[in-house]
C-alpha positions in Angstrom: 161.7 -52.7 -15.0 158.9 -53.0 -12.6 159.4 -53.7 -9.1 156.9 -54.6 -6.4 156.6 -54.2 -2.7 154.0 -55.1 -0.2 152.9 -52.9 2.6 151.8 -54.8 5.8 149.3 -52.9 7.8 150.1 -52.4 11.5 148.7 -55.2 13.6 145.6 -54.1 15.4 145.1 -55.1 19.0 141.5 -55.5 20.3 140.9 -54.0 23.7 137.8 -55.0 25.6 135.6 -52.2 26.8 135.8 -51.6 30.6 132.6 -51.4 32.6 133.6 -50.0 36.0 130.0 -49.2 36.9 128.9 -52.8 36.3 131.6 -54.3 38.5 131.2 -51.8 41.3 127.4 -52.3 41.4 127.9 -56.1 41.5 130.3 -55.8 44.4 127.9 -53.6 46.2 125.0 -56.0 45.8 127.2 -59.0 46.9 128.4 -57.0 50.0 124.8 -56.2 50.9 123.7 -59.8 50.4 126.6 -61.1 52.5 125.7 -58.6 55.3 122.1 -59.6 55.3 122.9 -63.4 55.4 125.5 -62.9 58.1 122.9 -60.9 60.2 120.2 -63.6 59.8 122.5 -66.5 60.5 124.0 -64.9 63.6 120.8 -63.4 65.1 119.8 -65.8 67.9 116.2 -64.5 67.7 115.7 -66.4 64.5 116.0 -69.6 66.5 117.3 -71.8 63.6 117.4 -74.9 65.9 113.6 -74.6 66.4 113.1 -74.1 62.7 115.1 -77.2 61.9 113.2 -79.3 64.5 109.8 -78.0 63.4 110.3 -78.2 59.7 109.4 -81.9 59.4 107.0 -82.1 62.4 104.0 -84.3 61.7 101.3 -81.5 61.9 103.4 -79.3 59.6 103.7 -82.1 57.0 99.9 -82.7 57.2 99.4 -79.0 56.6 101.7 -79.2 53.5 99.6 -82.1 52.2 96.4 -80.1 52.8 97.8 -77.1 51.0 98.9 -79.3 48.0 95.5 -81.0 47.9 93.6 -77.7 47.9 95.8 -76.3 45.2 95.4 -79.4 43.0 91.7 -79.6 43.3 91.1 -75.9 42.8 93.4 -75.7 39.8 92.0 -78.8 38.0 88.4 -78.0 38.5 89.0 -74.2 38.2 90.6 -74.5 34.8 88.0 -77.0 33.7 85.3 -74.5 34.6 87.3 -71.7 33.2 87.5 -73.4 29.8 83.8 -73.8 29.8 83.3 -70.1 30.7 85.8 -69.1 28.0 84.0 -71.1 25.3 80.7 -69.5 26.5 82.2 -66.1 26.2 83.5 -66.8 22.6 80.2 -68.3 21.4 77.6 -66.4 19.4 74.9 -66.9 21.9 74.2 -63.6 23.7 72.8 -65.4 26.8 75.9 -67.5 27.2 78.1 -64.5 26.7 76.2 -62.5 29.4 76.3 -65.3 31.9 80.0 -65.9 31.4 80.8 -62.2 31.6 78.7 -61.7 34.8 80.3 -64.7 36.5 83.8 -63.5 35.7 83.0 -60.0 36.7 81.6 -61.0 40.1 84.2 -63.6 41.2 87.1 -61.4 40.1 85.7 -58.4 41.8 84.9 -60.0 45.3 88.0 -60.7 47.4 88.8 -64.3 48.0 88.5 -64.0 51.8 85.0 -62.6 51.5 84.0 -65.4 49.2 85.4 -67.9 51.7 83.3 -66.5 54.6 80.2 -66.4 52.4 80.4 -70.1 51.6 81.4 -71.0 55.1 78.3 -69.3 56.4 75.9 -70.3 53.6 73.7 -72.1 56.1 72.5 -68.7 57.3 70.9 -68.2 53.9 70.0 -71.8 53.1 69.6 -73.9 56.3 68.6 -76.9 54.1 69.7 -77.8 50.7 67.3 -80.0 48.7 66.8 -81.4 45.2 63.3 -81.5 43.7 62.1 -83.0 40.4 58.9 -82.3 38.5 56.2 -84.8 39.3 58.3 -86.4 42.0 58.7 -83.6 44.5 61.6 -83.5 46.8 63.9 -86.4 46.3 66.9 -85.4 48.5 67.4 -83.0 51.3 70.3 -82.3 53.8 71.3 -79.7 56.3 73.7 -77.1 55.0 75.7 -77.3 58.2 76.3 -81.0 57.5 77.3 -80.4 53.8 79.4 -77.3 54.1 82.4 -78.3 56.2 85.5 -76.1 56.4 87.1 -78.3 53.7 84.1 -78.2 51.3 83.7 -74.4 51.8 87.3 -73.9 51.0 87.1 -76.1 47.9 84.0 -74.3 46.6 85.4 -70.9 47.2 88.8 -71.7 45.7 87.4 -73.4 42.6 84.9 -70.6 41.8 87.5 -68.0 42.4 90.1 -69.8 40.2 87.6 -70.5 37.4 87.0 -66.8 36.9 90.6 -66.0 36.4 91.2 -69.2 34.3 88.4 -68.2 32.0 90.2 -65.0 30.9 93.5 -66.9 30.5 92.0 -69.6 28.3 90.0 -67.0 26.3 93.1 -65.0 25.5 94.9 -68.2 24.5 92.2 -69.3 22.2 91.9 -65.8 20.6 95.7 -65.9 19.9 95.2 -68.6 17.3 94.7 -67.2 13.8 91.5 -67.6 12.0 93.4 -69.0 9.0 94.2 -72.1 11.0 90.6 -72.6 11.9 89.4 -72.1 8.3 92.0 -74.5 7.0 90.8 -77.2 9.5 87.2 -76.6 8.4 88.3 -77.0 4.7 89.8 -80.4 5.7 86.4 -81.5 7.0 87.2 -81.4 10.7 84.2 -81.2 13.1 84.1 -78.3 15.7 85.3 -80.6 18.5 88.2 -81.9 16.3 89.1 -78.4 15.4 89.3 -77.3 19.0 91.2 -80.4 20.1 93.7 -80.8 17.2 94.1 -77.3 15.9 93.1 -74.6 18.4 94.2 -76.1 21.7 97.8 -77.2 20.8 98.5 -73.7 19.5 96.7 -71.9 22.3 98.6 -73.8 24.9 101.8 -71.8 24.1 99.9 -68.6 25.0 98.0 -70.1 28.0 100.8 -71.8 29.8 102.9 -68.9 31.1 100.0 -67.0 32.8 98.5 -70.3 33.8 101.7 -71.4 35.5 101.8 -68.1 37.4 98.1 -68.5 38.3 98.8 -72.0 39.8 101.6 -70.6 41.9 99.4 -67.7 43.0 96.6 -70.2 43.8 98.9 -72.2 46.1 99.7 -69.0 48.1 96.0 -68.1 48.1 95.1 -71.3 49.9 96.7 -69.7 53.0 93.4 -67.8 53.6 91.7 -71.1 54.6 93.5 -70.8 57.9 90.8 -68.3 59.0 88.1 -71.0 59.0 90.4 -73.4 61.0 91.3 -75.7 58.1 94.6 -77.2 58.8 96.9 -76.0 56.0 100.6 -75.4 56.5 100.0 -71.9 57.9 97.3 -73.0 60.3 99.5 -75.9 61.5 102.3 -73.4 62.3 99.8 -71.2 64.1 98.6 -74.1 66.3 102.2 -74.9 67.3 103.2 -71.3 68.1 100.0 -70.7 70.1 101.3 -73.5 72.4 105.0 -72.7 72.4 105.0 -68.9 71.8 107.7 -69.4 69.2 105.9 -67.2 66.6 108.8 -66.1 64.3 110.4 -69.6 63.9 107.1 -71.2 63.1 106.2 -68.5 60.6 109.6 -69.0 59.0 108.9 -72.7 58.8 105.7 -71.9 56.9 107.6 -69.5 54.7 110.3 -72.0 53.8 107.6 -74.6 52.9 105.8 -72.2 50.6 109.2 -71.4 48.9 109.8 -75.1 48.4 106.4 -75.8 46.9 106.5 -72.7 44.7 110.0 -73.6 43.5 108.9 -77.1 42.5 105.9 -75.7 40.7 108.2 -73.2 38.8 110.4 -76.1 37.7 107.4 -78.1 36.5 106.1 -75.0 34.7 109.5 -74.6 32.9 109.4 -78.2 31.5 105.7 -78.1 30.5 106.3 -74.8 28.6 109.3 -76.3 27.0 107.3 -79.4 25.9 104.6 -77.3 24.2 107.1 -74.9 22.7 109.2 -77.7 21.1 108.1 -76.8 17.6 109.2 -73.2 18.0 112.5 -74.4 19.5 113.2 -76.7 16.5 112.3 -73.9 14.1 114.7 -71.5 15.8 117.4 -74.2 15.8 117.0 -74.6 12.0 117.3 -70.9 11.5 120.5 -70.8 13.5 122.2 -73.5 11.4 125.5 -72.0 10.1 125.2 -71.1 6.5 128.0 -72.4 4.1 130.8 -70.0 3.5 130.9 -68.4 0.0 133.3 -69.9 -2.6 135.1 -66.6 -2.9 136.9 -64.3 -0.5 138.0 -60.7 -0.5 141.7 -60.1 0.0 142.1 -57.1 2.3 145.9 -57.0 1.9 147.5 -54.0 0.1 149.7 -54.5 -3.0 151.3 -52.0 -5.3 153.1 -52.4 -8.6 156.2 -50.5 -9.5 
C-alpha cells in the first residue's frame, strides 16, 4: 500500500535591505539646506523688501526684454550662420573647409568681451564704411560711429561668437547620421537639398538639441557682458539703480533671480522640444516594454513524495 504525504516548505519572509548611510546623508543635506535657507531669510542685510519692490520695476523689466531680445537674435542668426559653416566644413571644397575652420578657430579662441570691445571700437579702424561696385564706384557710404551703436555692436559680437560654437554642434549632429541613410535616400532619387531636409536634419536634431539647448542658456547668460558698453540689459538696469540708491546686494539679487527665471523657462522649453524630436525613440522603447504573454505551461515548485 502506497501512502503519500506532502512537505510544505517553510514560508520565507522578504526583508528589505537597510541603507543607513543613504538616510543619514539625506538628513545631513536637508539640515544644511534648512540652515542656509533660515540664515538667508532672517539676515536683514539681504533686504528682501527692496528685492520685492525692485523685481518688477520698469527699468528692470526693460532690461529683461533687452536680454531676451539679444538672446533671440543671436541664437537665431548664430545657428543659421553655424549651419552654413558646418556645411562648408563638411564639403569637399578645400577652400570652404579652410575658411570654416579658420572662422571657428578665431571666434572660439577670442573671449567674448574682447570681441565686444573690438566691434564697439571698429570706427578706430574703419571711420567710414562704404559700398563700391565695379563701373559704378561708390554707391553708399556712412560713418562707422553712426552705424555701430551699442546695440548693433552687441548683436554683431554675439551672433559671430554664437555661430562659431553652433557650427561645431551642427557638424557633430550631421556626422551622427549614418551613411546608409544618405545612400538609401540617394537610391530613392532624392536631390541633395531633399536629402538634407528629409533624411539628415530630422535624425541629426536628436543629437543637436541637447548641446544646442545648453548653448542657448549659456548665450542668455553671455549677454550680461553688454553691460560694459552701457547697453541696458537686466544687469545694467540693476547697476543703474544701485548706483543711485547704494543698495548693491539687493539689486544684484534681483538680476540673479531674473536670470534664474529666464533660464528655467528655457530649460522647460528645451525639455519639450527634445521630447518632440525624440518621439520615435520613445514609441520604439514603449513597444519593447510591452508585457510579453505568459507561457502556456508552468513549473510546480512544490515538493511531493510517494510512499
